[in-house]
C-alpha positions as CSV (number, residue, x, y, z in Angstrom):
1,M,11.7,49.8,29.4
2,R,13.7,46.6,29.0
3,V,13.6,44.2,26.0
4,V,14.6,40.6,26.5
5,S,15.1,37.9,23.7
6,S,14.5,34.3,24.6
7,G,14.7,31.1,22.6
8,A,10.9,31.0,22.3
9,G,10.2,34.6,21.5
10,W,10.6,38.2,22.5
11,I,9.6,39.7,25.9
12,R,9.2,43.4,26.5
13,F,8.3,44.4,30.0
14,A,8.0,47.7,32.0
15,E,7.8,48.3,35.7
16,A,4.5,49.5,37.1
17,K,4.5,52.0,40.1
18,R,1.5,52.1,42.3
19,I,-1.4,51.4,40.0
20,G,0.2,52.8,36.9
21,L,2.0,50.6,34.3
22,A,4.9,51.8,32.1
23,C,4.0,51.6,28.4
24,G,5.9,53.1,25.5
25,I,8.4,55.9,26.5
26,G,6.5,57.7,29.3
27,M,4.6,56.4,32.3
28,L,0.9,56.0,31.7
29,A,-1.8,55.5,34.4
30,L,-4.0,52.4,34.2
31,A,-7.5,53.0,32.7
32,P,-10.3,53.4,35.2
33,G,-11.6,50.1,36.4
34,A,-8.2,48.3,35.9
35,A,-7.2,45.8,38.5
36,P,-4.8,47.1,41.2
37,A,-1.3,45.7,41.2
38,Q,-1.9,43.5,44.2
39,D,-4.6,41.6,42.2
40,L,-2.2,40.7,39.4
41,P,-1.1,37.1,39.1
42,R,2.5,36.0,40.1
43,L,4.0,34.5,36.9
44,H,7.4,33.5,35.7
45,I,7.0,34.5,32.1
46,T,10.1,33.3,30.1
47,A,8.8,33.7,26.6
48,L,6.2,35.9,24.8
49,G,6.4,36.2,21.1
50,M,4.3,36.7,18.0
51,H,4.7,35.8,14.4
52,A,2.7,35.3,11.2
53,D,2.7,32.3,8.9
54,A,3.1,34.5,5.8
55,R,5.3,37.4,5.0
56,V,3.3,38.7,2.1
57,V,-0.5,38.3,1.7
58,R,-3.1,39.4,-0.8
59,P,-6.1,41.5,0.1
60,G,-8.9,39.3,1.4
61,A,-6.6,36.3,1.8
62,I,-6.7,34.4,5.1
63,F,-3.5,34.0,7.1
64,H,-2.6,33.3,10.7
65,V,-0.9,35.1,13.5
66,I,0.4,33.0,16.4
67,V,1.1,34.3,19.9
68,H,3.3,32.0,22.1
69,V,3.7,32.3,25.8
70,H,5.7,30.1,28.2
71,V,5.3,30.3,31.9
72,R,7.1,28.2,34.5
73,E,4.0,27.6,36.5
74,K,1.6,24.7,35.8
75,R,-1.5,26.4,34.7
76,D,-4.7,25.3,32.9
77,R,-5.6,28.7,31.5
78,L,-3.9,32.0,30.7
79,D,-6.8,34.5,30.6
80,E,-4.4,37.3,31.5
81,L,-3.0,37.4,27.9
82,V,-4.2,40.5,26.0
83,L,-4.3,39.9,22.3
84,P,-2.9,42.4,19.8
85,A,-5.0,45.2,18.2
86,L,-5.3,44.9,14.4
87,T,-4.8,47.6,11.7
88,N,-5.9,47.0,8.1
89,A,-6.9,43.4,9.0
90,V,-10.1,41.7,10.1
91,D,-10.2,39.1,13.0
92,L,-12.0,36.0,11.9
93,G,-11.6,34.0,15.1
94,D,-8.9,32.6,17.4
95,E,-8.0,29.2,18.8
96,R,-6.1,28.4,22.0
97,R,-3.9,25.5,22.7
98,R,-2.2,24.4,25.9
99,V,0.9,22.2,26.0
100,P,2.2,21.2,29.5
101,G,5.9,20.5,29.8
102,P,8.4,19.5,32.5
103,D,9.6,23.2,32.9
104,G,6.1,24.8,32.9
105,T,3.3,25.4,30.4
106,D,3.2,26.7,26.8
107,F,0.2,28.5,25.5
108,Y,-0.4,29.1,21.8
109,E,-3.1,31.6,20.6
110,T,-3.7,31.4,16.8
111,L,-5.5,34.3,15.3
112,T,-7.2,33.8,11.9
113,V,-7.2,37.1,10.1
114,A,-7.6,38.6,6.6
115,A,-6.0,41.7,5.2
116,S,-8.3,44.5,4.0
117,T,-6.4,46.6,1.4
118,V,-3.0,46.8,-0.2
119,G,-0.3,48.2,2.1
120,S,0.5,46.8,5.5
121,A,-1.4,44.9,8.2
122,S,-0.2,45.9,11.6
123,F,-0.5,44.1,15.0
124,S,0.2,45.8,18.3
125,P,2.2,43.8,20.9
126,A,0.4,41.1,22.8
127,Y,1.0,41.5,26.6
128,I,0.4,40.2,30.1
129,D,0.3,42.3,33.3
130,A,1.7,40.3,36.2
131,I,3.8,40.3,39.3
132,D,7.4,39.3,38.7
133,P,8.2,36.7,41.4
134,A,11.9,37.6,41.2
135,S,11.5,41.3,42.0
136,G,8.0,41.3,43.5
137,R,7.1,44.3,41.2
138,A,4.2,44.7,38.8
139,L,5.4,44.4,35.2
140,R,3.9,44.4,31.7
141,F,5.4,41.5,29.6
142,S,4.8,42.1,25.9
143,S,5.8,40.7,22.6
144,Q,7.3,42.6,19.6
145,P,4.9,44.3,17.2
146,L,4.2,42.6,13.9
147,T,3.7,44.0,10.4
148,V,2.7,41.9,7.3
149,R,2.9,43.2,3.8
150,V,-0.4,43.2,1.8
151,A,0.4,43.2,-1.9
152,S,-1.8,43.0,-5.0
153,G,0.6,40.7,-6.8
154,T,0.6,42.6,-10.1
155,T,4.3,43.2,-10.1
156,V,7.4,41.3,-9.3
157,E,8.2,43.6,-6.4
158,D,4.9,42.8,-4.8
159,A,5.4,39.1,-4.9
160,D,7.0,36.9,-2.3
161,P,10.6,36.4,-3.5
162,G,10.8,32.9,-2.1
163,A,7.5,31.9,-3.7
164,L,8.6,33.5,-7.0
165,M,11.9,31.5,-7.1
166,R,10.0,28.3,-6.3
167,L,7.6,29.0,-9.2
168,L,10.5,29.7,-11.6
169,R,12.3,26.5,-10.6
170,R,9.1,24.5,-11.2
171,A,8.6,26.1,-14.6
172,V,12.2,25.4,-15.6
173,L,11.9,21.7,-14.5
174,F,8.6,21.3,-16.3
175,T,9.9,22.8,-19.5
176,G,13.0,20.6,-19.4
177,A,10.9,17.5,-18.9
178,L,8.8,18.4,-21.9
179,L,11.9,18.9,-24.1
180,V,13.3,15.5,-23.0
181,L,10.0,13.8,-23.8
182,S,9.7,15.5,-27.2
183,A,13.3,14.4,-28.1
184,L,12.5,10.8,-27.1
185,G,9.4,10.9,-29.3
186,I,11.3,12.2,-32.3
187,V,14.0,9.6,-32.0
188,T,11.4,6.8,-31.7
189,L,9.6,8.0,-34.9
190,V,12.9,8.2,-36.8
191,R,13.8,4.6,-35.8
192,L,10.4,3.3,-36.8
193,R,10.6,4.9,-40.2
194,R,14.0,3.5,-40.9
195,R,13.1,-0.1,-39.9
196,P,12.2,-2.3,-42.9
197,P,8.8,-3.8,-42.9
198,P,8.8,-7.4,-41.7
199,V,8.7,-10.1,-44.4
200,M,5.7,-12.3,-44.0
201,Q,6.7,-16.0,-44.2
202,P,4.1,-18.4,-45.5
203,S,2.8,-20.4,-42.7
204,A,3.5,-24.1,-42.9
205,P,0.5,-26.3,-43.1
206,P,-0.3,-28.0,-39.8
207,P,0.9,-31.6,-39.6
208,S,-1.8,-34.0,-40.4
209,A,-3.2,-35.6,-37.4
210,R,-2.3,-39.3,-37.3
211,K,-5.0,-41.5,-36.1
212,P,-3.8,-43.5,-33.1
213,A,-3.6,-47.2,-33.8
214,P,-6.1,-49.3,-31.9
215,P,-4.6,-50.7,-28.8
216,A,-3.4,-54.3,-29.2
217,D,-5.4,-57.0,-27.5
218,P,-3.0,-58.9,-25.2
219,L,-5.3,-62.0,-25.3
220,R,-5.4,-62.1,-29.1
221,E,-1.7,-61.6,-29.3
222,A,-1.2,-64.4,-26.8
223,V,-3.5,-66.7,-28.8
224,R,-1.6,-65.9,-32.0
225,A,1.7,-66.8,-30.4
226,Y,0.4,-70.0,-28.8
227,R,-1.1,-71.1,-32.1
228,T,2.3,-70.7,-33.7
229,Q,4.5,-72.2,-31.0
230,L,2.3,-74.6,-29.0
231,D,4.8,-74.7,-26.2
232,D,4.7,-74.1,-22.4
233,A,6.2,-70.6,-22.6
234,T,3.5,-69.2,-24.9
235,L,0.9,-71.1,-23.0
236,D,1.9,-69.4,-19.8
237,V,1.6,-66.0,-21.5
238,L,-1.8,-67.0,-22.7
239,R,-2.9,-68.1,-19.2
240,N,-1.8,-64.8,-17.7
241,A,-3.8,-62.9,-20.4
242,L,-6.9,-65.0,-19.6
243,F,-6.4,-64.3,-15.8
244,A,-6.1,-60.5,-16.5
245,R,-9.3,-60.7,-18.7
246,A,-11.0,-62.3,-15.7
247,G,-9.9,-59.4,-13.4
248,A,-7.1,-61.1,-11.4
249,P,-4.2,-59.0,-10.2
250,A,-0.8,-59.3,-11.9
251,G,0.9,-62.6,-10.9
252,G,-2.5,-64.1,-9.8
253,T,-3.3,-67.8,-9.9
254,F,-6.1,-69.7,-11.5
255,A,-8.0,-69.6,-8.2
256,D,-7.6,-65.8,-8.1
257,A,-8.9,-65.5,-11.6
258,L,-12.0,-67.6,-10.8
259,N,-12.7,-65.6,-7.7
260,A,-12.4,-62.3,-9.6
261,L,-14.5,-63.5,-12.5
262,G,-17.3,-65.0,-10.4
263,S,-20.4,-65.8,-12.5
264,R,-20.0,-63.0,-15.0
265,D,-18.6,-65.1,-17.9
266,P,-19.0,-68.9,-17.6
267,Q,-17.4,-69.3,-21.1
268,L,-14.2,-67.5,-20.0
269,A,-14.1,-69.7,-16.9
270,R,-14.3,-72.8,-19.1
271,V,-11.5,-71.5,-21.4
272,M,-9.3,-70.9,-18.3
273,A,-10.0,-74.5,-17.0
274,V,-9.0,-76.0,-20.4
275,A,-5.8,-73.9,-20.4
276,E,-4.9,-75.2,-17.0
277,R,-5.5,-78.8,-18.2
278,A,-3.4,-78.2,-21.3
279,R,-0.6,-76.8,-19.1
280,F,-0.6,-79.1,-16.1
281,G,-2.7,-82.2,-17.1
282,P,-1.4,-85.7,-17.8
283,D,1.0,-85.9,-20.7
284,R,-1.4,-88.1,-22.7
285,E,-4.2,-85.5,-22.4
286,R,-2.3,-82.3,-23.0
287,A,-2.3,-82.5,-26.8
288,A,-6.1,-82.9,-26.9
289,A,-6.5,-80.2,-24.3
290,A,-4.4,-77.8,-26.4
291,R,-6.6,-78.5,-29.5
292,D,-9.8,-77.9,-27.4
293,L,-8.2,-74.7,-26.0
294,I,-7.6,-73.2,-29.4
295,A,-11.1,-74.0,-30.6
296,L,-12.7,-72.5,-27.5
297,L,-10.5,-69.4,-27.8
298,D,-11.5,-68.9,-31.4
299,A,-15.2,-69.2,-30.5
300,Y,-14.7,-66.9,-27.5
301,L,-12.9,-64.1,-29.3
302,S,-15.3,-64.2,-32.2
303,E,-18.6,-64.2,-30.3
304,R,-17.9,-62.5,-27.0
305,E,-16.7,-59.0,-26.1
306,P,-13.7,-58.7,-23.8
307,V,-14.7,-58.7,-20.1
308,G,-13.7,-55.2,-18.6
């Protein structure tokens, strides 16, 4: 019997003579009804291995055993693979997966199993009977056997050392974090007790709200200035205030003011006409026009509301 180790797993294979296949130490005949050697498939098997996803399990706990086979041929199925026999374990089902590659095909058989009692769960080698294309002889290609410890977990010796170390590291980290948080809390309480209470300052009364002064009326201000000065400069200011009251734009003329005013306020139109005569009329009439303008403005401001 020869044992070969590859990068993807172990292969154990034995030569079969006639219909018999070599298995174990001696030569054993095939069981009745087994296929003759000429009916075996021709396969380049380069890897056949088996491993479990846990080194130590508990009774009744579910774990997985994975069988990996790589053949150089492009195949859709690998029904020739014989799965291992179980000891102290129960087969709960299996799942097959095929992964094609540039150098052949990989097959993965995942067994879902559960250990029965404390001790060891054993798995016989998985194997394939095939014709080796290199030698043309019938061979049995097999994986290595597999044993998984089944422990109750009541002692440290029964536990998984790697898992135990991870648990201890987590416990140490958790304890350290609690100590750091406790120290920070104590420091904060000490600082709060040493800090003097804040002195409450009497709040200043809010400043008294000052009533806004009523907006100045430009027309009344212009009338007051013209009444005092009675000159062309104050009269021009008064005319502009009248034009604005009529709705004319800034810099507008008497005609603009009349157009903007329309028929809304005939008295304001008369005041503006007298102001024009007092400013641009004949010299002999301007004094009388100024007196008429002041009288009309007094009556207008006392009887009429400003035109918006």
